[in-house]
C-alpha positions in Angstrom: 77.6 3.3 -43.1 74.6 1.3 -41.8 74.7 -2.5 -41.6 71.3 -4.1 -41.9 70.8 -7.6 -40.4 69.4 -10.5 -42.3 66.4 -10.8 -40.0 64.7 -8.3 -37.8 63.7 -8.9 -34.1 64.6 -7.4 -30.7 68.1 -8.8 -31.0 68.8 -7.9 -34.7 68.7 -4.2 -35.5 70.5 -1.8 -37.8 74.0 -0.9 -36.7 75.5 2.6 -37.5 79.2 2.5 -38.1 80.6 6.1 -37.9 84.3 6.4 -37.4 84.9 3.9 -34.7 88.2 4.0 -32.8 90.8 1.6 -34.1 92.7 0.0 -31.2 95.8 -2.1 -31.9 96.0 -5.1 -29.6 99.1 -5.3 -27.5 101.3 -8.4 -27.5 100.2 -10.8 -24.7 102.7 -10.9 -21.9 102.1 -14.6 -21.2 101.0 -14.0 -17.7 97.7 -15.5 -16.4 96.0 -16.4 -13.2 94.6 -19.8 -12.6 90.9 -20.4 -12.9 89.7 -20.7 -9.2 87.0 -23.2 -10.2 89.5 -25.7 -11.7 91.2 -26.3 -15.0 90.0 -28.4 -18.0 91.4 -31.3 -19.9 89.7 -31.7 -23.3 89.8 -34.7 -25.6 88.0 -36.3 -28.5 87.1 -39.9 -27.7 84.6 -42.4 -29.0 82.8 -39.8 -31.1 82.4 -37.3 -28.3 84.1 -34.1 -27.2 84.9 -34.5 -23.5 85.8 -31.6 -21.1 87.1 -32.9 -17.7 87.3 -30.3 -14.9 90.2 -30.8 -12.5 90.0 -29.4 -8.9 92.8 -30.1 -6.4 94.4 -32.7 -8.6 91.2 -34.7 -9.0 88.8 -34.9 -12.0 85.4 -34.0 -10.5 83.3 -33.5 -13.7 83.3 -34.7 -17.3 81.0 -32.7 -19.6 80.6 -34.3 -23.0 78.8 -33.6 -26.2 79.1 -33.6 -30.0 79.5 -29.8 -30.5 81.5 -27.1 -28.8 78.5 -24.7 -28.2 76.5 -27.2 -26.1 79.5 -28.0 -23.9 80.6 -24.4 -23.6 77.2 -23.0 -22.6 76.7 -25.9 -20.2 79.9 -25.0 -18.4 78.9 -21.4 -18.2 75.3 -22.1 -17.0 76.6 -24.4 -14.3 79.1 -21.9 -13.0 82.1 -24.0 -13.8 84.0 -21.0 -15.3 84.6 -17.7 -13.5 87.2 -15.9 -15.6 86.8 -14.4 -19.1 90.2 -15.6 -20.2 89.3 -19.2 -19.2 86.0 -18.8 -21.2 87.9 -17.6 -24.3 90.4 -20.4 -24.1 87.8 -23.1 -23.7 85.7 -21.6 -26.5 88.8 -21.9 -28.8 89.8 -25.3 -27.6 86.3 -26.8 -27.8 85.9 -25.4 -31.3 89.1 -27.0 -32.4 88.0 -30.3 -30.8 84.7 -30.1 -32.7 86.5 -29.5 -36.0 88.8 -32.5 -35.4 85.8 -34.7 -34.5 83.9 -33.7 -37.6 86.9 -34.0 -39.9 88.3 -37.2 -38.4 91.6 -35.5 -37.3 93.6 -36.0 -34.2 92.9 -33.4 -31.5 95.7 -32.2 -29.2 94.9 -29.6 -26.5 97.1 -26.6 -26.5 
């Protein structure tokens, strides 16, 4: 099977799908290592999504915006995230915060 993209450029090309391996995800063991660059507290406040970075028990940065993508890519570009699991977690949390902001729902960080 070939999947054809909606637009064509150097980033969007036909993809051949020919019997890919199916890999069942294993249950997560619940273990993780702390992000060495600090952890994040996320909240929705006054019409903004705010991501505060905590280092050594002190909030050192607050990155804010109205959508998850802008905040997420800013954190990456500025080198505030070093671990993939942290990036995945923040992507999920920021997306939930954006949903709550747009739909006037209460956001609680998991």
